[in-house]
N, C-alpha and C positions, 0 to 999 in steps of 0.2 A: 790235233787240238786237245784230245782227251789227255794225252801224256803231258802236254804243256800245262794243262790245268793242274794235274797232279804235281808237276814240278813246282808250280806256284804255291800249292798247299804245303809241300815239303819245305820250301824256303821260308814260308811264313812260320811254320812250326819251329824251325831252327832259330829264327829271330826271336820269337816269343819265349821259347824255353831257355835259350842261352843268355839273351841280353835283356829283353824287356821285363821279364819277371824279376830279375836281379835289380834292375834300375828302379822299378816301381816299388819294390820292397824297401830299398834303401831310402827312398823319399817319403813313402807313406808312413813308415814307422815314426820318424821325428814329427811329421805333420800331426799324427795322432797323440804325440807326447810320449811315445814309447821308446825304449832303449833297444839294446841288442836282442833282448828276449822277444820283443815285438817283431823285430826284423825276421827272426827265424820262424816265428809263428806265421807271419804274413806270407813268407816265401813258401812254406810248406802247404798252406791253404791254397795259394795260387797254383802251385804245381798240381795239386789234386784236382782243382777246378779245370785246368787245362787238359789233364788226362781224361777226365770225365767227358768234357766237350769233344775231345778228339775221338774217343770211343763211340760217342753218340753219332758223330759224323761218319765213322766207319760203318756203323750199323745202317745208316741211311744209304751208304754206297754199297751195301751188301758185301762188306769185307771183314765181317766178324769171324770168318773161317781162320783168321790169324790166331784167334784164341781157342781154337777147336780143342776140346778135351781129349786126352789120350790116357787110357788106363795104365796104371803103373804095374806092369807085369815084371817078371824077374829080369828080362832083357833090358827094359827101360831103367830099372833100378840099378843094374850094372852100369849102364851108360851114365846115369846120374853120378854114381860113385867115381867112375873113371873121369868124368868131366870135372868134378870138384877137385880131384887129385891133380889133374892137369892144370886146373885153375891156380892151385897153390904153387906149382912149379913155375907157371907163367909169371905170377907175382914175384917170386923169388928171383927169377931171371931178370925181370925188369928192374927190381930193386938193386941188383948187382950192377946193372948197366947204369942206373941212376947214380950210385955211389962213385962209379968210375968217372962220370962226366957231369956231376952236379954243379961244378964251377962254371959250366957253360950255359946253365939254365937260367932264364929270366923269370923270376917268381913275382915280379911286380904286378899287383892287382890294380886294374884301371880305376876302380872306385875306392881306392884306399882312403882318401880324405873323408868321404862320406861314411865309410865303415868306422874310421877312427873316431868320428864325431859321435856315432852311436855308442861305441865302446866307452868313451869318456863320460857319457851321460849316466852310466851305471854299470856295475859289475854283472857279468853273465851269471845266471842262476841255473839250477837244475832244469828248469823249464826250457831254456835255450839248448841245453845239452840233449834233452829228449827230442826236441823238434829238429835239431841238427842231425841226429841219428836217423830220425824218420825220413828227413829230406834227402840226405846223401846216401843212405844205405838201403832204403826201401823204395820210396816213391821215385827218387831220381833214376835208379836203374830200370824200374818198370817203364817210366816215361821214355827214357832213351832207347830202350830195346823196342818199344812199340813203334817209335818213329824210325829208327835206323834199320832195324831188322824186320819187324813185322810189316811195316808200311813200305819202306824203301825197297827191300829185297823182293817183295811180292808185287811191286809195281814197275820197277825199272830193271831190265835184264833178268827177269825171273828164270831160275834154273839155267843160266847161261852156260853154254858149252865151255867157254873160256873163263868161267867164274868171275865175270864182270860184276855181277851182283855183290859178290864177296869183296872184290877189290875196291869198288867205288864206295861201298858201305863203310869199309874200314878206313879209307882215306878221308871221307867226309867226317866220320866220327873223330878222327885225329885232328882235323882242322877245326872242328867245332869246339874243341877244348883249348884252342889257342886264342879265343876271342877275349876272355876276361883276364887271363894270365898265361904264363908259360909260353910266351911267343918266341920260340926258338926251334931250330931243327931237331934238337935232341928230344924235346917234348913231343914234337910231331911224330917222331919215330916210335916213342913209347906208347902214346895213346893210339896211334894207328895199329900198333902191334896188338894192343888190347882189343881194338875193334876187329882186327883180323881173326883173333881167337873166337870172339863171340859170333862173328859171321860164319866161321867154319863150323862151330857147334850147331848153329841153326841150319846151315845148308846140309850138313851130314846127317843130322837127326830129324830135322823137320819138326822139332819139338820146341815151341816158343817158350813154354813154361820152364823147360830145362835151361834155355839160354838166359832167361831172367834170373833163375836161381844162381847160375854161374856168375852173373854180373853182381848180384847182391853179395855173394860169397867173396868175390874179389874185392869189392869195396869195404867189406867187413874186416878183412884180414889186417889192415893197418890199425884198426881200432880194437882188435881182440885183446891186446895186452893192456891198454888203458882201462877197458871195460872189466877185465879180470881183476886188475888192481883195485878198481872202485868197488866191485862186488866183495872182494876179499876184505878190504878195509871196513866196509859197511857191516859185514857179518861179524868181523872180529871185535870192532869197537861197540857194536850194538848188543851182541849176545855172548861173546867169549871173554871180554876183558873184565 
């Protein structure tokens, strides 16, 4: 019965974090008279609120050992560097796979009409960019890793001899990314591969913070070039021109 209760909590977290936060943000923003900026602000605030509530629940259940601090000695710094390098090559490998089979990927967003309405109500500003960055590159990975690795892998099949915690965590991670968009087998393989990488990092190192850093770094990589261009143009036109 205890495992069944945990399964219910896990399913609820998936529904909230993947579907309901997105749905509520898309409807709450126009209700308040806000545009696309308001959508990103609301989504980021809701994600933070869900993460805080979940961490509070973990504390009540005496599961905060997930976030146990580990000192950063030379060996752990080595693992950090090694993991980030591996993360880079994983991203490059998946990018090559994506370029090969991109014509088979279904990118249609299920809430496209609602999103288009928000976009048409006003151009996105720097505010939406900041909150998009915060949501997708910082708070999103923290929330996903807390749910999929920290909670799931320590609750279901922990330290399984046959790596069932790793396998199921990566598969559910892949399936969860097919709810709003990318509903095709190619995307399932790509996201499950990302999930497998994060799950193996967590299983082999036992370091939750390292796993989160890898997820943040992997999400940051596609945005590195646009961010560099923005910073370069800002410095050039503001100070050097």
